[in-house]
Each structure stands twice: as structure tokens, then as C-alpha cells.
C-alpha positions in Angstrom: -11.5 -35.0 -4.8 -10.4 -31.5 -3.9 -10.2 -28.8 -6.4 -6.8 -28.4 -8.2 -4.4 -25.6 -7.5 -3.8 -23.2 -10.3 -0.5 -21.5 -11.1 1.1 -19.7 -14.1 4.6 -20.8 -15.0 7.2 -20.4 -17.7 9.3 -23.4 -18.6 12.8 -21.9 -19.1 14.3 -25.3 -19.8 12.6 -25.6 -23.2 13.4 -22.8 -25.7 11.4 -22.8 -28.9 12.9 -22.3 -32.3 12.1 -18.6 -32.2 14.2 -18.3 -29.0 11.2 -17.9 -26.7 9.9 -20.0 -23.8 6.4 -21.5 -23.3 4.1 -20.1 -20.7 1.5 -22.5 -19.2 -1.5 -22.7 -16.9 -0.6 -25.5 -14.5 -3.5 -27.4 -12.8 -2.4 -29.6 -10.1 -4.9 -32.4 -9.0 -4.9 -34.7 -6.0 -6.2 -38.0 -7.3 -6.7 -41.4 -5.7 -5.0 -44.3 -7.4 -4.6 -47.8 -5.9 -5.8 -46.5 -2.5 -3.1 -43.8 -2.5 -3.3 -40.1 -3.1 -1.2 -39.0 -6.1 -0.6 -35.7 -7.8 -1.7 -35.2 -11.4 -0.3 -32.2 -13.2 -1.8 -30.9 -16.4 -0.2 -28.0 -18.5 -2.0 -25.9 -20.9 0.2 -23.7 -23.1 -1.0 -20.1 -23.3 1.8 -18.5 -25.4 5.5 -18.2 -25.9 7.5 -15.1 -24.7 11.0 -14.1 -23.5 11.9 -14.5 -19.8 12.3 -10.6 -19.6 8.8 -10.0 -20.9 7.3 -12.7 -18.7 8.8 -11.1 -15.6 7.7 -7.5 -16.6 4.0 -7.3 -16.1 4.1 -3.6 -15.5 5.7 -2.8 -18.8 4.0 -0.1 -21.0 5.2 -1.8 -24.2 2.1 -2.7 -26.1 3.4 -6.2 -27.0 4.3 -7.0 -23.5 0.9 -5.7 -22.2 -0.7 -8.0 -24.7 1.2 -11.0 -23.4 0.1 -10.3 -19.7 -3.4 -9.6 -20.9 -3.6 -13.2 -22.4 -2.0 -14.6 -19.2 -4.6 -12.8 -17.0 -7.5 -14.0 -19.1 -6.2 -17.6 -19.0 -5.8 -17.6 -15.2 -9.2 -16.0 -14.8 -10.9 -18.6 -17.0 -9.2 -21.5 -14.9 -10.4 -19.9 -11.6 -13.9 -19.5 -13.0 -14.1 -23.2 -13.6 -13.1 -23.9 -10.0 -15.7 -21.4 -8.7 -18.6 -22.8 -10.7 -18.2 -26.5 -9.7 -18.1 -28.0 -6.2 -16.0 -30.9 -7.6 -13.4 -30.4 -10.4 -12.0 -33.5 -12.1 -9.2 -33.5 -14.6 -11.6 -34.4 -17.3 -14.1 -31.6 -16.4 -11.4 -29.0 -16.2 -9.9 -30.1 -19.5 -13.2 -29.8 -21.3 -14.1 -26.4 -19.9 -10.7 -24.9 -20.1 -10.3 -25.8 -23.8 -13.7 -24.4 -24.6 -16.3 -22.0 -23.4 -16.2 -18.2 -22.9 -13.7 -16.3 -20.7 -14.8 -15.5 -17.2 -16.9 -12.4 -16.7 -17.2 -13.1 -13.0 -16.5 -10.2 -10.7 -15.5 -12.6 -7.8 -12.8 -14.3 -10.0 -11.3 -11.0 -11.1 -11.3 -9.8 -7.5 -9.4 -12.9 -6.4 -6.9 -12.6 -9.1 -6.3 -9.0 -8.2 -5.8 -10.1 -4.5 -3.4 -12.8 -5.4 -1.2 -10.4 -7.4 -1.2 -8.0 -4.3 -0.2 -10.9 -2.0 2.6 -11.9 -4.4 3.9 -8.4 -4.3 4.1 -8.5 -0.6 1.2 -5.8 -0.3 -0.6 -7.5 2.5 -2.5 -4.5 3.7 -3.9 -3.6 0.3 -4.8 -7.4 -0.3 -6.7 -7.3 2.9 -8.6 -4.2 1.9 -9.6 -5.9 -1.5 -10.7 -9.0 0.4 -13.0 -6.7 2.6 -14.3 -5.0 -0.6 -15.0 -8.2 -2.3 -16.8 -9.8 0.6 -19.0 -6.6 1.0 -19.8 -6.2 -2.6 -20.7 -9.9 -3.1 -22.7 -10.0 0.1 -25.0 -7.5 -1.7 -24.8 -8.6 -5.3 -24.2 -12.4 -4.9 -21.3 -14.7 -5.5 -22.1 -15.1 -9.2 -22.6 -11.4 -10.2 -21.1 -10.6 -13.5 -19.5 -7.3 -14.6 -22.5 -6.7 -17.0 -24.9 -6.6 -14.0 -22.9 -3.8 -12.3 -24.5 -0.7 -13.9 -24.8 2.8 -12.8 -28.2 2.0 -11.2 -26.9 -1.1 -9.5 -24.0 1.1 -7.9 -26.6 3.7 -6.8 -28.6 1.0 -5.1 -25.5 -0.5 -3.4 -24.7 3.0 -2.1 -28.3 3.6 -0.8 -28.5 0.2 0.9 -25.1 0.4 2.6 -24.9 0.9 6.3 -21.1 1.3 6.4 -19.3 4.6 6.7 -19.3 6.7 3.6 -15.5 6.7 3.6 -15.3 2.9 3.8 -17.9 2.6 1.0 -15.7 4.8 -1.2 -12.7 2.6 -0.5 -14.7 -0.5 -1.5 -16.1 1.2 -4.7 -12.6 2.3 -5.7 -11.5 -1.4 -5.3 -14.3 -2.5 -7.5 -13.3 0.2 -10.0 -9.7 -1.1 -10.0 -11.0 -4.7 -10.8 -13.1 -3.3 -13.7 -10.1 -1.6 -15.1 -8.1 -4.9 -14.8 -10.9 -6.8 -16.5 -11.0 -4.3 -19.4 -7.3 -4.2 -19.7 -7.1 -8.0 -19.9 -10.0 -7.8 -22.5 -12.2 -10.0 -20.3 -15.0 -7.5 -20.7 -15.6 -4.6 -23.2 -14.9 -1.1 -22.1 -18.5 -0.2 -22.8 -19.5 -2.0 -19.5 -17.5 0.4 -17.4 -20.0 2.2 -15.1 -17.7 4.8 -13.6 -16.6 8.2 -14.6 -17.9 11.4 -16.3 -21.7 11.3 -16.9 -21.7 7.9 -15.1 -21.5 6.9 -11.5 -19.2 9.0 -9.4 -17.7 7.8 -6.2 -18.3 10.2 -3.4 -15.3 11.5 -1.7 -15.2 12.3 2.0 -13.0 14.9 3.6 -11.8 13.2 6.8 -11.0 15.2 9.9 -7.3 15.9 10.1 -6.6 16.8 13.6 -3.4 18.7 14.2 -1.7 20.5 17.2 -1.5 24.2 17.5 1.8 25.8 18.0 1.1 26.1 21.7 -0.1 22.5 22.0 3.0 21.3 20.1 5.3 23.3 22.5 3.4 21.9 25.5 4.0 18.4 24.2 7.7 19.1 23.6 7.9 20.3 27.2 6.0 17.3 28.5 8.1 15.2 31.0 7.4 11.7 32.3 9.1 8.9 34.2 6.9 6.3 32.4 9.2 4.6 29.8 6.3 3.6 27.5 5.0 7.2 27.4 8.5 8.7 26.7 8.9 6.2 23.9 5.6 7.2 22.3 6.6 10.9 22.7 10.0 10.3 21.2 8.6 8.5 18.1 5.8 11.1 17.8 8.4 13.8 17.3 10.6 11.6 15.2 7.8 11.6 12.7 7.0 15.2 13.1 10.5 16.4 12.7 10.9 14.1 9.7 8.1 15.8 7.7 5.4 13.6 9.1 7.0 10.3 8.1 4.5 7.5 8.6 5.2 4.7 11.0 5.4 2.0 8.3 8.2 4.0 6.7 9.9 4.4 10.1 9.9 0.7 10.6 11.4 0.1 7.2 14.2 2.6 7.5 17.7 1.2 7.1 21.1 2.6 8.0 21.9 3.3 4.4 19.0 5.8 4.3 21.1 8.2 6.5 23.5 10.1 4.2 25.4 13.2 4.8 23.1 14.6 7.5 20.0 13.7 5.6 17.4 11.0 5.9 16.7 9.8 2.3 14.1 7.2 1.8 11.3 5.9 -0.5 7.7 5.9 0.8 6.5 2.2 1.2 2.9 3.3 0.3 3.9 4.6 -3.2 6.7 2.2 -4.0 4.5 0.0 -6.2 2.1 2.7 -7.6 4.2 5.6 -8.9 5.7 5.4 -12.3 8.1 8.2 -11.5 9.5 8.1 -8.0 12.3 10.0 -6.3 13.2 9.5 -2.6 12.3 12.1 0.0 15.3 14.0 1.5 15.0 15.4 5.0 17.6 17.2 7.1 18.2 15.3 10.3 17.6 17.4 13.4 19.4 16.9 16.8 16.1 15.5 18.2 16.0 12.9 15.5 19.6 11.8 16.1 18.8 11.3 19.9 15.9 9.0 19.1 18.1 7.0 16.7 20.8 6.7 19.5 18.3 5.9 22.1 16.1 3.2 20.4 18.2 2.3 17.3 19.9 -1.0 16.5 23.6 -1.2 17.2 24.2 -2.9 14.0 25.8 -0.3 11.6 25.5 -2.5 8.5 24.0 -0.4 5.8 21.2 -3.0 5.1 20.2 -3.3 8.8 17.0 -1.7 10.0 17.5 1.5 12.1 15.0 0.4 14.7 14.4 -3.2 16.0 10.8 -3.2 14.9 11.6 -5.4 11.9 14.3 -7.8 11.1 15.6 -9.6 8.0 13.7 -12.8 6.8 10.2 -11.7 7.8 7.3 -12.5 5.5 5.1 -9.6 4.4 2.4 -10.8 6.9 4.9 -10.9 9.7 6.1 -7.4 8.9 2.6 -6.1 8.9 1.9 -7.8 12.3 5.1 -6.3 13.8 4.3 -2.7 12.6 0.7 -3.1 13.7 1.8 -4.1 17.2 4.3 -1.1 17.3 1.6 1.3 16.3 -0.8 -0.1 18.9 1.8 0.3 21.6 2.7 4.0 20.6 -1.0 5.1 20.1 -2.0 3.6 23.4 0.5 5.8 25.3 -0.2 8.8 23.1 -3.8 8.7 23.9 -3.0 8.9 27.7 -0.6 11.8 27.1 -3.2 13.7 25.0 -5.7 13.4 27.9 -3.1 14.6 30.4 -2.3 17.8 28.5 -6.0 18.5 27.9 -6.4 17.8 24.2 -10.0 17.7 23.0 -9.2 15.0 20.4 -7.3 11.7 20.5 -3.6 12.0 20.1 -2.3 9.5 17.5 0.6 9.0 15.3 -1.4 10.6 12.5 -1.6 13.8 14.4 2.3 14.2 14.0 1.9 14.2 10.2 -1.0 16.6 10.2 0.8 18.9 12.7 3.9 19.0 10.5 1.8 20.0 7.4 -0.2 22.6 9.4 2.7 24.3 11.3 5.1 24.2 8.3 2.4 26.1 6.2 1.9 28.6 9.0 5.6 29.2 9.2 5.8 30.0 5.5 6.5 26.8 3.8 5.0 26.7 0.3 2.1 24.4 -0.3 3.9 22.6 -3.0 6.9 21.9 -0.7 4.5 20.5 2.0 2.6 18.3 -0.5 5.8 16.8 -1.9 7.4 16.4 1.6 4.4 14.4 2.7 4.9 12.1 -0.4 1.5 13.1 -1.8 2.5 14.8 -5.0 1.2 13.6 -8.3 3.5 15.9 -10.1 6.3 14.3 -12.2 9.2 16.0 -11.0 12.4 15.3 -8.9 11.9 15.2 -5.2 11.4 18.6 -3.5 12.1 20.1 -6.8 13.4 23.7 -6.6 14.2 23.5 -2.9 17.9 23.3 -2.0 19.3 21.8 1.3 19.4 25.2 2.9 15.8 25.8 2.3 14.9 22.4 3.7 17.0 23.2 6.8 15.4 26.5 7.2 11.9 25.1 7.1 12.9 22.3 9.5 14.4 24.7 12.0 11.1 26.4 12.4 9.4 23.2 13.6 10.8 23.1 17.2 10.5 25.2 20.3 10.8 28.9 19.7 14.1 30.5 20.5 14.3 32.3 23.8 15.6 35.9 23.1 17.7 37.2 25.9 17.6 41.0 26.3 21.0 42.6 26.5 21.5 44.7 29.7 23.4 48.0 29.2 26.4 48.2 31.4 26.4 51.0 34.0 29.0 53.6 33.5 
């Protein structure tokens, strides 16, 4: 007998007398009966709540948070039963789910977190958490509990690790997020939290952010080639650069409706699910950007159509990620060759466009606050590019291109 599949569902067909709807843990078993495989479904009621509250896990309302805390705990408990037994029968599951303590297993909570990310379409983040889970469990064991992960344990994990410090930091921040989820869901007490002030601090690593100098940028702008792949890479590099260092995931997700009155106005994909206060970025469209859209863009002018034929409607999150990865690989391959040709001492990549925008905008007088918000890295709760009108944005944007050639006036001979 295989293990059951576990889902959380709300039965919207059966309203209670209080006007609410029941929420269940649904355990679906494959059982053999009379020589045939049959499905046996068992429902365990967790609580009753409104449809709106059930579908609003991110609410800050204390009552709604309590509802989702109970749901998280119930699902974690069900997954823990599956983890601890090689074979799970309906009887065994029923006995253990109705009794016993809630799961304090790190692996279970990691998997719950990963499932949520996948359901939200955040495939890249989910993969990151999978890698973090596998590395942490390889060190601590599959059955490690939250209570075992102390400050000393984390220090030993850090000392024993052979991976890059930056990767280790990513894994530890993932573990910290899982701890926070477990505490919020009241699976573990807050006293077990090993991170923070006077406890374990995750080391931060300042990565090298290579950028072009003004001269190197101008050499690249003047670069000519008959190689179609290299020209495409160059065009998209400067599409990113002239659009305040827009990343290539955002480029792939741009739609026709994002072009409004001479501005590109869009939400960053990276922060779409993480920021409580979000305003779109607004960037004046330069002539160079218009040319790239005309050259490589879709001919479909429907507002909901993608600007570039990198993505298309109906793709799953995994398919989107694959398409974007393939596009990046193609562009970076050609950029690497171009960088060698113009004599760069570092590898030319799409990230260099972003860092070059920040560096040269700053050197040309753009305020630090403007650059931070333009890159979409601001943690300040404020409207987008607050305090900077359209003319200011255009003025900063105008300084990003080639320098104007000043022609000396020749005095007429009398």
C-alpha cells in the first residue's frame, strides 16, 4: 500500500448554522479490494471559517492568522505521520492523527514551506528551499527536530560546511524562515529560536558587483557585429541598462499594457509576493529601447500579450522558468564572447547591465535613494520613485547614453 496523499480543502457546499464552511485535512488512500485498486478518502475536520478567510493566508487580522496557524499545524501533523512510517494504512493514520503531539520535525515544515511556494508559482524559490533542506538534513539527519538546532549546532554546521559562504548564508536564511513559520503556527515555542541578537548571526557576504566604466560602456555601445546572436545579446543588454537595470525575468514578463504614455511601468516579479507595500517602477522609454521592442517584440498589440516572444499564455511556472533560463543562457553565452573581444577583465553578463546602470547613474549625479528605488531594492514604505517627477527621471535617463558630440562654431570670415 502506498502512502496517502494529503490535501487541505474547504467544503463550500455545506454551510454551517453559523454561516461558515468546514475545512478538512483530506487523506486519500489507494487500497486493494476484491483484487482491484480503489480510492479511500478520509476527511478530518479542522475548523469552520468563511471562504474569504480561508483564501487569505497572508492576512494580518489576528483571527485569520489563527485560522491559518491551525491549518498549518494540522497539515504538518499529517505529513509527519507519513514521514515516520514506511507504510501508512487508514487505521494507523486515523489513530495517530487523532492523537499524539504536533510535528516538531524540521523536514516536515521545510516540505510544507516548499509546497506553498510551488502553489504560488514561485518555482525558483521552491528549488532554493529544496537545496537548503537537503543540505541541512544531510548534516543533521532526516529526523532532526527544531529543539536540536541550537546556536552551537548552527556554529558546527557552519564550521563543517565546504560550500561557499554565500550559499551557506542562503541555506541558513531558508532555515530561519522555516523556524519563523513553525513559531507562527505554534508548532514550536519562540524560545527555541536560535537566530538574532545575542544568538547565532548569519554571516553576510558582499558579492563582487562588476560594472562597466563610462569608457567601457561607450565601447560596448559602439561595438558592431554581423553575428545575429551577438547583436541580440547586445540589444537586450542595453535594453536592461537603459531601463534602470531591469532583470531578465522581468523583461520576459513584460506585457504591452506595461507601456503607457512613453513610460515602462511594471511590478518586479521578485518582490511581487514579498512586499506588503508595492508600487510599480516607472521608467521613461528611450529611443534605443523602442528599437529593441520593434526589432524583437511580438506583433500582437493586445494589452495582455507579452512584449517579447520569450513566454506565452498557458505556461506553467516550471515551463516559464525553463524558458527564461534558456533565454538567459543564450544571451550570456554571446555576452561572454563580446566581453573578451573588447578586452574586459571580467565576464560580461546580464547582471553587469544592472550594476553598470547603478554605478554610472550615481557618477552622473543621481541620488542614492533614486538608484535604490529604481533597482527595486528599497525597503522604504513610499510611492515609487517618491519625490522624483517625470522630468527628473528623463534627465537621469538621458545621461546614460553616449556623450553628445559638441561641434565648435566656426566664425565666418569677413
